[in-house]
Every structure is written in structure tokens, then in C-alpha cells.
N, C-alpha and C positions, 0 to 999 in steps of 0.2 A: 445500579451503578453509581458510585460516589464521584464527587467532583475531582478527587485526587487521582482516581483511576483514569478518568477521562483526560485530565491534564497530562498525566504520564504518557498516555497513548499518543496524544497530540505531539508531545515533545519528541517521542521516538519517530513518529512519522515525519516530522519536520527535519529531523536529523538525516533520515534516509533521503528525503527530497533534496536536501542540500548536497549530500554526497553524490547522488545521481547526477545532478547538474554539474558538479565538479568533474566526475569521471567521464561523462559524455562529451565534455569540451574537448577531450583528446581523441574521440572516435574519428574515424575517417570522414572527411568532408562529404564524401559520396553518400554517407548515411544520414546526413543532416535531416532529410525529409523522410527517412526510413526509420531505422532503429532508434536513432537519437530522439526524433520527434515522438515516436510511439512510446518509448520508455519514459520520457519526461511527462507526457500526457497521462500515462497509466499511473505513475507514482503520485502525481499531483491529484489525480482522481481519487486516490485512496483518502486523502485528507478532505477534499471537497465534499465527497459523499458522506464521510463521517460527520463533518460539521453540519451539513445540510440535514442529515437524519437526526442529529442531536437537537436541531431547532424545530423539529416537527412534533406535534402534540400526539397524534394518533400512533399507538404502538405498531400497528401493521405497516404504516408508512415509514416509521423509523426503521423497522426490520428490513424493508425493501432497500432503503438507502445503505444500511449497514452491510447487506448482502452484496450490493453493487461495489461498495468499498472493498470488501473481501475479494471479490472477483477481479477487481483492478489490481490488487496486490498479487494475486496469482499470475495475472498477465505479466506484471512487471518482473516477477521472479523468473519466468521463462525467458524474457528478454535479457535479463542479467546472465542467465546461463548461455544463451546464444552468443552474447558479447564475449563471454569467457572463452567459448569454443572457437570463436573467430579470431581470438587473440587481441581483442580491443580492450579487454578488462583483465587486470592482473588477478592472480589467484588470491592474493591478500585482500584486494578490494572486493572481489567476489565474496570471499568468506565473510568479510565484515558486513557487506550489504545483505547477504543472504541470511546471516545469523540474526541481524536486527529485524529483517523482514519476517523471519520465523516467530520472533517475539511478538511483533505486531499482529501477525496472523492469529496467534494463540489468544491474544487479547480481544481481537475482533470476534473471533469464534465464540469466546465466552459471552460476549455481549449478544451475539446472535442467538445462541442457545438459551440464554436468560430471557430474551424477548419472546422467543418461540413458546416458552413455558407460560409467559404472561398472556399471550394471545391465543394459546391453545393449539398451536401448530406443532407438527413433528417433522 
């Protein structure tokens, strides 16, 4: 993985984080400790686990953090869908967030698959 790829991935994740914080500001106040909190924590976890994994030396440890990052992304995508179905998120915002999340997911997945080959896991 080259530095440009990693930088592009971090930029995309940061963009989604900022957008999630923006849209969740308009969610019902009754969801502040529910979906709002969970979605924000999940999407920030994508970045935190990515950068923590990147800072690790051992490939198996890196792989673990990247897989956690990917799992947090999947969690956040469901929460976005739930918000859409509850009417808290517009279709346009959902499509934007979901599309960018798909790009991030593909990038994370390529990192995971590459590391699995390096460490001999399938």
C-alpha cells in the first residue's frame, strides 16, 4: 500500500465523518443517546482503527485493526439505512454517504486482502 492510497482513504473517511456529524445534528433529540451516538462512534471507529492499524508493525496486528475498521463501516452503513427508513436522513444524503462508504469499503477490503496474502491467511 502506497502513501497516496492511504492518504486518499483517510480523506474519504474524514469526509464521511464530517457529513455524518452534520446530518445527525438534525436527527430527533430522542435519538441523541441511540442512533446518533452509535452512528457517530461507528464512523469515527473506521478512521481510528485504520490509523491505529497503520501504526502497527506486525502484519497480523495490522490486519486485525483493518478488519475492525471494515466492520465499523458495515455497522455505520446499516445505521444510515435505518435513519433513511425512519425519515431522519434524506435520500440524497443517504445516497451520498452510502456511495462514499462503498468506495471506502472497497479500499479497506483491498488492504485486508493484500495483508491476508502477506501473512498467509485466507
